C-alpha positions as CSV (number, residue, x, y, z in Angstrom):
1,X,-11.7,-8.4,54.6
2,X,-12.8,-12.0,52.7
3,X,-15.9,-9.9,52.4
4,X,-14.6,-6.7,50.8
5,X,-12.3,-9.1,48.3
6,X,-16.3,-11.1,47.1
7,X,-17.9,-8.0,46.8
8,X,-15.1,-6.2,44.0
9,X,-14.5,-9.5,42.1
10,X,-18.5,-9.7,42.1
11,X,-18.2,-5.9,41.0
12,X,-15.6,-6.8,38.1
13,X,-17.0,-9.8,36.9
14,X,-21.2,-7.8,36.7
15,X,-19.0,-5.0,34.5
16,X,-17.2,-7.8,32.5
17,X,-21.1,-9.4,31.5
18,X,-22.6,-6.1,31.1
19,X,-20.1,-4.8,28.6
20,X,-20.2,-8.1,26.9
21,X,-24.2,-7.7,26.3
22,X,-24.0,-4.2,25.2
23,X,-21.0,-4.2,23.3
24,X,-19.4,-1.4,24.2
25,X,-16.1,0.0,26.2
26,X,-14.9,2.6,27.0
27,X,-10.9,2.8,25.9
28,X,-8.9,4.7,28.1
29,X,-5.6,3.9,26.7
30,X,-4.4,2.9,23.5
31,X,-1.0,0.6,22.5
32,X,0.3,-0.5,19.4
33,X,2.6,-2.2,19.1
34,X,5.4,-4.5,16.7
35,X,5.0,-1.6,13.9
36,X,8.6,-1.7,13.1
37,X,8.4,1.1,10.3
38,X,4.8,3.1,10.2
39,X,4.8,5.3,12.5
40,X,1.6,5.2,15.7
41,X,0.3,8.0,14.4
42,X,-0.6,6.7,10.6
43,X,-2.2,3.9,12.5
44,X,-4.0,6.0,14.8
45,X,-5.3,8.4,12.1
46,X,-7.4,5.0,11.1
47,X,-9.2,4.8,14.6
48,X,-12.2,5.8,14.5
49,X,-12.3,7.1,18.4
50,X,-9.6,8.4,20.7
51,X,-9.1,7.8,24.4
52,X,-11.6,7.8,26.8
53,X,-14.3,7.5,24.3
54,X,-17.0,4.5,24.0
55,X,-16.8,2.1,21.4
56,X,-19.1,-0.6,20.1
57,X,-18.6,-3.8,17.9
58,X,-19.1,-1.5,14.4
59,X,-16.6,1.0,15.7
60,X,-14.4,-1.1,16.8
61,X,-14.7,-3.2,13.3
62,X,-14.7,-0.4,11.0
63,X,-11.4,0.8,12.9
64,X,-9.3,-3.1,12.1
65,X,-11.1,-2.7,8.4
66,X,-9.2,1.2,7.6
67,X,-5.6,-0.7,9.4
68,X,-5.9,-3.0,7.2
69,X,-6.1,-0.3,4.3
70,X,-3.1,0.8,5.0
71,X,-1.7,-1.8,3.0
72,X,1.7,-2.8,4.6
73,X,1.1,-5.2,7.2
74,X,1.2,-8.5,6.9
75,X,-1.0,-9.0,10.1
76,X,-3.4,-6.9,12.3
77,X,-4.3,-8.5,15.7
78,X,-6.1,-6.5,18.8
79,X,-7.5,-6.9,22.1
80,X,-9.5,-5.2,24.8
81,X,-8.2,-5.4,28.2
82,X,-9.8,-4.4,31.3
83,X,-7.2,-2.1,33.3
84,X,-10.5,-1.1,35.9
85,X,-14.1,-1.3,36.2
86,X,-15.6,0.3,33.2
87,X,-12.0,1.3,31.6
88,X,-10.4,-1.1,29.1
89,X,-7.0,-0.1,27.1
90,X,-7.1,-1.0,23.3
91,X,-3.9,-3.1,22.1
92,X,-3.0,-3.2,18.7
93,X,-0.8,-5.4,17.3
94,X,0.3,-4.4,13.9
95,X,3.4,-6.5,12.0
96,X,4.7,-4.5,9.2
97,X,5.8,-6.2,5.7
98,X,9.1,-5.0,4.5
99,X,8.1,-2.7,1.4
100,X,11.6,-1.4,1.8
101,X,13.2,-2.8,-1.5
102,X,14.7,-2.8,-4.6
103,X,12.9,-3.0,-7.6
104,X,13.7,-5.6,-9.8
105,X,10.9,-7.7,-12.1
106,X,10.4,-10.0,-15.0
107,X,7.4,-10.6,-16.9
108,X,6.5,-11.5,-20.4
109,X,4.8,-14.3,-23.0
110,X,5.5,-15.2,-26.1
111,X,4.5,-12.1,-27.6
112,X,5.9,-9.3,-24.7
113,X,9.0,-9.4,-22.7
114,X,9.7,-6.7,-20.2
115,X,12.2,-6.0,-16.8
116,X,12.5,-3.3,-14.5
117,X,14.7,-2.4,-12.5
118,X,14.8,0.4,-10.0
119,X,14.0,1.5,-5.7
120,X,10.8,1.2,-4.4
121,X,9.2,2.4,-1.3
122,X,5.6,1.7,-0.2
123,X,6.1,3.2,2.9
124,X,8.9,5.9,2.9
125,X,10.1,7.1,6.2
126,X,7.6,4.8,8.1
127,X,4.6,7.0,6.7
128,X,3.0,5.5,4.1
129,X,4.4,7.4,1.3
130,X,4.7,5.4,-1.6
131,X,8.4,6.8,-3.8
132,X,9.4,4.9,-6.3
133,X,12.0,5.6,-9.0
134,X,12.0,2.9,-11.8
135,X,13.2,2.2,-15.4
136,X,11.6,-0.6,-17.7
137,X,12.6,-2.5,-20.7
138,X,10.1,-4.3,-22.5
139,X,8.8,-4.7,-26.2
140,X,6.2,-2.4,-26.6
141,X,8.1,0.8,-24.1
142,X,11.2,1.8,-22.9
143,X,11.1,4.4,-20.2
144,X,13.1,5.7,-16.7
145,X,10.3,6.9,-13.9
146,X,10.0,8.4,-10.8
147,X,6.8,9.4,-8.8
148,X,5.5,9.9,-5.1
149,X,2.5,9.3,-3.2
150,X,1.5,11.1,-0.2
151,X,-1.4,9.1,1.8
152,X,-3.8,11.0,3.7
153,X,-3.1,10.1,6.6
154,X,-0.3,12.9,6.3
155,X,-2.6,15.3,4.9
156,X,-6.4,16.9,5.2
157,X,-8.8,15.0,5.8
158,X,-9.1,12.5,2.4
159,X,-7.0,14.2,0.5
160,X,-4.4,12.3,-1.2
161,X,-1.4,14.2,-3.6
162,X,0.5,12.3,-6.2
163,X,3.7,12.8,-8.6
164,X,5.0,11.2,-11.6
165,X,7.5,11.9,-14.4
166,X,8.7,9.8,-16.8
167,X,10.7,9.8,-20.2
168,X,11.1,7.0,-22.8
169,X,10.1,5.7,-26.2
170,X,6.8,2.9,-27.1
171,X,5.6,1.7,-30.5
172,X,2.7,0.2,-31.6
173,X,1.2,-1.8,-34.3
174,X,-2.8,-1.4,-35.5
175,X,-3.9,-4.7,-37.0
176,X,-6.6,-5.5,-39.7
177,X,-7.7,-9.2,-39.8
178,X,-4.8,-10.1,-37.7
179,X,-2.7,-8.5,-39.7
180,X,-0.1,-6.1,-38.9
181,X,-1.2,-2.9,-40.9
182,X,0.6,0.2,-39.8
183,X,3.0,0.8,-37.2
184,X,4.0,4.3,-34.4
185,X,7.0,4.3,-32.3
186,X,7.9,7.5,-30.4
187,X,9.8,9.3,-28.1
188,X,7.4,10.2,-25.0
189,X,8.3,12.6,-22.6
190,X,5.5,13.7,-19.3
191,X,5.3,15.0,-15.9
192,X,1.8,14.9,-13.9
193,X,0.0,15.0,-10.7
194,X,-3.2,14.3,-8.9
195,X,-5.0,15.2,-6.0
196,X,-7.7,12.6,-4.7
197,X,-10.6,13.3,-2.8
198,X,-10.6,16.6,-1.4
199,X,-12.9,17.3,1.3
200,X,-13.9,14.0,1.7
201,X,-14.5,12.2,4.4
202,X,-13.3,9.2,5.6
203,X,-14.8,6.7,4.1
204,X,-18.1,8.0,4.4
205,X,-19.6,9.3,0.6
206,X,-19.6,13.1,0.0
207,X,-19.2,14.0,-3.7
208,X,-15.3,14.9,-4.1
209,X,-13.9,14.9,-7.0
210,X,-10.2,13.5,-8.1
211,X,-8.5,16.7,-10.1
212,X,-5.3,15.6,-12.6
213,X,-3.7,17.5,-14.8
214,X,-0.6,16.1,-18.0
215,X,1.6,17.8,-19.8
216,X,3.2,15.1,-22.3
217,X,4.7,15.3,-25.3
218,X,4.9,12.7,-28.4
219,X,7.4,13.0,-31.2
220,X,7.5,10.3,-33.9
221,X,10.5,8.4,-34.6
222,X,11.2,5.4,-37.5
223,X,14.3,4.6,-35.8
224,X,12.9,3.0,-32.5
225,X,11.5,-0.3,-34.3
226,X,12.4,-2.1,-37.0
227,X,9.9,-3.6,-38.9
228,X,8.2,-4.0,-42.9
229,X,5.2,-2.6,-41.8
230,X,4.2,1.0,-43.0
231,X,4.4,3.3,-40.9
232,X,2.1,6.4,-40.2
233,X,3.6,10.2,-41.0
234,X,5.8,11.9,-38.4
235,X,4.1,14.1,-36.3
236,X,4.8,16.0,-33.0
237,X,2.4,16.6,-30.4
238,X,2.7,18.4,-26.9
239,X,-0.2,18.9,-24.9
240,X,-2.1,19.9,-21.3
241,X,-4.4,16.6,-20.5
242,X,-7.0,17.5,-17.4
243,X,-8.7,15.1,-15.6
244,X,-12.1,14.9,-13.3
245,X,-13.2,11.9,-11.8
246,X,-15.3,10.5,-9.6
247,X,-15.8,7.2,-7.2
248,X,-18.3,5.8,-5.2
249,X,-17.9,2.8,-2.6
250,X,-15.5,1.2,-0.7
251,X,-12.6,-1.8,-0.8
252,X,-11.5,-3.6,2.1
253,X,-8.7,-5.3,2.6
254,X,-7.5,-7.8,5.4
255,X,-3.9,-9.9,4.3
256,X,-4.1,-10.3,0.2
257,X,-8.0,-10.6,-0.4
258,X,-10.5,-7.9,-0.7
259,X,-13.9,-7.7,-0.3
260,X,-16.1,-5.0,-1.6
261,X,-17.1,-2.3,-4.5
262,X,-16.3,0.6,-6.5
263,X,-17.5,2.5,-9.4
264,X,-16.0,5.4,-10.8
265,X,-15.9,7.7,-13.9
266,X,-13.4,9.9,-15.1
267,X,-14.0,12.9,-18.0
268,X,-10.9,14.4,-19.2
269,X,-9.9,17.2,-22.5
270,X,-6.7,17.5,-24.2
271,X,-5.5,20.6,-24.8
272,X,-3.1,21.1,-27.2
273,X,0.1,23.4,-27.2
274,X,0.4,24.1,-30.5
275,X,-1.1,23.9,-34.5
276,X,-0.1,20.6,-34.5
277,X,-2.0,19.2,-31.3
278,X,-5.7,19.3,-31.6
279,X,-7.9,19.6,-28.6
280,X,-9.5,16.2,-27.5
281,X,-12.1,14.9,-25.1
282,X,-12.2,11.7,-23.5
283,X,-15.1,9.3,-21.0
284,X,-14.1,6.8,-18.8
285,X,-16.0,4.2,-16.6
286,X,-15.2,1.0,-14.9
287,X,-16.7,-0.7,-11.5
288,X,-15.2,-3.7,-9.8
289,X,-16.4,-6.0,-7.4
290,X,-15.2,-8.6,-4.8
291,X,-16.7,-11.0,-2.3
292,X,-14.7,-12.8,-0.1
293,X,-16.3,-15.6,1.2
294,X,-13.4,-17.2,3.9
295,X,-10.0,-16.7,4.0
296,X,-9.8,-19.4,1.0
297,X,-12.3,-18.7,-1.4
298,X,-12.6,-14.5,-2.9
299,X,-14.4,-14.3,-6.3
300,X,-14.4,-11.2,-8.0
301,X,-16.2,-9.6,-11.4
302,X,-15.2,-6.1,-13.3
303,X,-16.1,-3.7,-16.3
304,X,-14.3,-1.1,-17.4
305,X,-14.8,1.0,-20.7
306,X,-13.4,4.0,-22.5
307,X,-13.4,6.6,-25.6
308,X,-11.5,9.4,-26.8
309,X,-12.3,12.0,-29.4
310,X,-8.7,11.9,-30.2
311,X,-7.3,9.8,-33.8
312,X,-3.4,10.7,-33.0
313,X,-2.0,7.2,-33.3
314,X,-0.1,7.0,-30.3
315,X,-2.8,8.4,-28.1
316,X,-5.3,5.5,-29.0
317,X,-6.1,2.6,-27.0
318,X,-4.2,-0.5,-27.5
319,X,-5.7,-3.8,-25.7
320,X,-3.0,-5.1,-23.6
321,X,-2.4,-9.0,-21.9
322,X,-3.3,-7.3,-18.6
323,X,-6.8,-6.2,-20.0
324,X,-7.4,-9.5,-22.4
325,X,-4.8,-12.6,-20.9
326,X,-3.3,-14.4,-24.1
327,X,-3.9,-11.0,-26.5
328,X,-1.3,-9.7,-28.8
329,X,-0.4,-6.4,-27.3
330,X,-2.6,-4.0,-30.0
331,X,-4.4,-6.9,-31.8
332,X,-7.5,-4.2,-31.0
333,X,-7.3,-0.9,-31.1
334,X,-9.2,2.2,-31.1
335,X,-10.4,5.2,-30.5
336,X,-13.2,3.1,-27.9
337,X,-12.8,0.1,-25.7
338,X,-14.0,-1.9,-23.0
339,X,-13.1,-4.8,-21.0
340,X,-14.6,-7.2,-18.3
341,X,-13.7,-9.7,-16.1
342,X,-14.4,-12.8,-14.2
343,X,-12.2,-14.4,-11.4
344,X,-12.0,-17.0,-8.2
345,X,-8.9,-16.8,-6.1
346,X,-8.7,-20.1,-3.4
347,X,-5.2,-19.0,-1.1
348,X,-4.5,-22.7,0.4
349,X,-1.8,-21.4,2.3
350,X,-1.0,-18.1,4.1
351,X,1.5,-18.1,6.7
352,X,4.0,-15.0,7.1
353,X,7.3,-16.5,5.3
354,X,5.2,-18.3,2.4
355,X,1.8,-18.2,0.5
356,X,0.1,-20.0,-2.4
357,X,-2.8,-19.2,-4.3
358,X,-4.7,-20.7,-7.0
359,X,-7.3,-18.9,-9.7
360,X,-9.3,-19.3,-12.2
361,X,-11.1,-16.5,-14.8
362,X,-11.8,-15.5,-18.0
363,X,-11.4,-11.7,-20.0
364,X,-12.8,-10.7,-22.5
365,X,-13.2,-7.8,-24.5
366,X,-12.7,-5.5,-28.0
367,X,-12.1,-2.0,-29.1
368,X,-12.6,0.2,-32.2
369,X,-12.7,3.7,-33.8
370,X,-16.7,3.4,-33.9
371,X,-17.7,3.4,-29.6
372,X,-21.0,1.2,-30.3
373,X,-19.1,-0.9,-32.7
374,X,-17.3,-2.5,-30.2
375,X,-20.2,-3.9,-28.7
376,X,-21.5,-5.2,-32.3
377,X,-17.9,-7.4,-32.8
378,X,-17.9,-10.6,-31.2
379,X,-15.3,-9.6,-27.9
380,X,-12.1,-11.7,-27.6
381,X,-12.6,-13.6,-24.9
382,X,-9.8,-16.0,-23.0
383,X,-10.2,-18.6,-20.3
384,X,-7.2,-18.7,-17.6
385,X,-5.8,-20.1,-14.8
386,X,-2.7,-19.7,-12.6
387,X,-0.3,-19.8,-9.5
388,X,1.1,-17.4,-7.6
389,X,3.8,-18.0,-4.9
390,X,4.8,-15.6,-2.9
391,X,6.3,-14.3,1.2
392,X,3.7,-11.8,2.8
393,X,6.5,-10.6,4.9
394,X,8.9,-9.8,2.1
395,X,5.7,-8.9,-0.3
396,X,8.2,-7.8,-3.0
397,X,9.7,-12.2,-3.1
398,X,7.4,-13.3,-5.8
399,X,6.0,-15.0,-9.1
400,X,3.3,-16.1,-10.4
401,X,2.4,-17.9,-13.8
402,X,-0.7,-18.2,-16.3
403,X,-1.8,-20.6,-18.1
404,X,-4.2,-19.1,-21.0
405,X,-6.7,-20.4,-23.9
406,X,-7.3,-17.9,-26.5
407,X,-8.6,-18.8,-30.1
408,X,-6.3,-18.4,-32.7
409,X,-4.1,-17.1,-30.5
410,X,-0.4,-18.9,-29.3
411,X,0.2,-16.5,-25.9
412,X,-0.4,-19.5,-23.6
413,X,1.7,-18.2,-20.7
414,X,2.6,-15.3,-18.9
415,X,5.2,-15.0,-16.8
416,X,5.6,-13.0,-13.7
417,X,8.6,-12.2,-11.5
């Protein structure tokens, strides 16, 4: 009996050594714990294997990356436990963040303020559905909107669906030599939808464009804005805008850090629904790159550009502080635009209930009615640094402050809560 026990023990040791040498495991069962909201089938959809299959390190790493990419977890971990000679239990631990929240945000600088109130759930019904109902009051726009995004885990292969509806108003200024030259203020209504990545094989590139549509109306109203700057002539436009876009690359996430690249391009056409709404075409291109060196340091860079043949004031591009920190909204505007950025992020602390990140960055860009002129003009360029404080388990408990320098401007700070 003792010899039999020793033989069995030696056999188990040999099997474990063989598994370690080959880095392969036959997974007989899968156990998921601690996903208190996310349904098991959402997570299982991201695993690249089923019970009874043999996996290797590459399959394992890809599966864990895809679970992280769901975006709703503060922690993801796993173990592979032997349950019999040659068979293993895959035990996945996924800790949900608290994404069911009332939505309250405040952000602004010396030029622009915004307050948003509403309801947001990035994991509605535990099925990774993003649902939001939000009202926004701001310097350059005020509106209320509702949107829903249905993730690929619930649809065919890599397809996603989204729908958005909004009603509100907006206003913008055009500048000449840093002085306000004209103003436009308008009511805006729209309903839109998007089909993302149809017929796509998960995480393997094939040609799989995104299709979007947007039915909208802009109607000018000078009573919306008090200013001495002359307004543009009154107009009302009605459009059905259609777009097609494609992207390549993959950006993985672990916790809040990103790693990978993405390159995308879009084409759009605005079909006028009346004589006052002439047809227009639009083009866009974007690229971004993220490199996580370790748990502390992340480096990133990006570029985006676009052009529209429309000359209607409310359809022009007004460069804002989300694109170039420190710029006055619309200080550069036109039918064509570009912006680029470099950033270094340093995570000094990361616990489930508190995290601290420091970042340094530079932004630059330009806009003009003639596309190639934007590359001949000296760009607006800013330099900045800032800090972000947040609670990973409750991601809506976050605050960040930016300190920025842009020559000639006074928007040296931006606060987001």
